[in-house]
C-alpha distance (Angstrom), angle and dihedral (degrees) to the residues before:
residue distance angle dihedral
X1 . . .
X2 3.75 . .
X3 3.77 110.2 .
X4 3.80 93.0 -147.3
X5 3.81 90.5 54.8
X6 3.79 93.4 62.9
X7 3.79 94.2 58.2
X8 3.78 95.1 43.8
X9 3.82 92.2 46.8
X10 3.79 92.4 50.1
X11 3.80 91.7 48.2
X12 3.81 91.2 47.3
X13 3.81 91.8 50.8
X14 3.80 91.9 47.4
X15 3.80 93.7 49.0
X16 3.82 92.5 46.0
X17 3.79 87.1 60.9
X18 3.79 93.0 46.6
X19 3.79 93.7 -117.3
X20 3.78 128.7 147.4
X21 3.78 120.1 -139.3
X22 3.80 87.7 -107.6
X23 3.81 92.9 52.8
X24 3.81 92.9 48.3
X25 3.79 91.4 46.8
X26 3.81 90.4 52.3
X27 3.81 91.6 49.3
X28 3.81 92.3 49.6
X29 3.82 92.8 38.9
X30 3.79 94.9 -124.2
X31 3.79 133.7 117.9
X32 3.82 118.7 -80.9
X33 3.81 89.6 -128.5
X34 3.80 89.2 60.1
X35 3.82 90.5 57.6
X36 3.81 89.0 49.5
X37 3.81 90.9 50.2
X38 3.81 91.5 50.5
X39 3.80 91.8 49.5
X40 3.80 93.2 48.4
X41 3.80 92.1 44.4
X42 3.79 93.8 -119.2
X43 3.80 88.6 129.4
X44 3.79 135.1 11.6
X45 3.80 122.8 -129.6
X46 3.79 118.1 -104.1
X47 3.78 118.9 -117.9
X48 3.81 90.8 -98.9
X49 3.82 91.2 49.9
X50 3.81 90.7 47.1
X51 3.80 88.3 54.0
X52 3.82 89.9 50.1
X53 3.82 90.0 53.0
X54 3.81 91.6 47.2
X55 3.79 91.8 51.0
X56 3.79 95.1 43.9
X57 3.80 98.1 44.6
X58 3.83 94.5 35.0
X59 3.81 93.4 -132.4
X60 3.79 131.6 120.8
X61 3.78 123.6 -93.1
X62 3.81 85.5 -123.8
X63 3.80 89.0 61.8
X64 3.81 93.9 50.3
X65 3.80 90.8 46.2
X66 3.79 91.4 51.5
X67 3.79 95.0 -116.5
X68 3.83 93.2 122.7
X69 3.78 134.8 22.8
């Protein structure tokens, strides 16, 4: 897993859906600053947050983690 891939994948998925960080944070019921930290690779999502991203974006965890294209 490449740490920088997680942030760029999450940002890409968010932008593809036309969402702001604020909108995504509201949907996932987390703070907007947490989304920003994920996207800039300051922190990594927990397993439960990774699952929330997988379910919301309908992609595999492997994709978010940068293990597959």
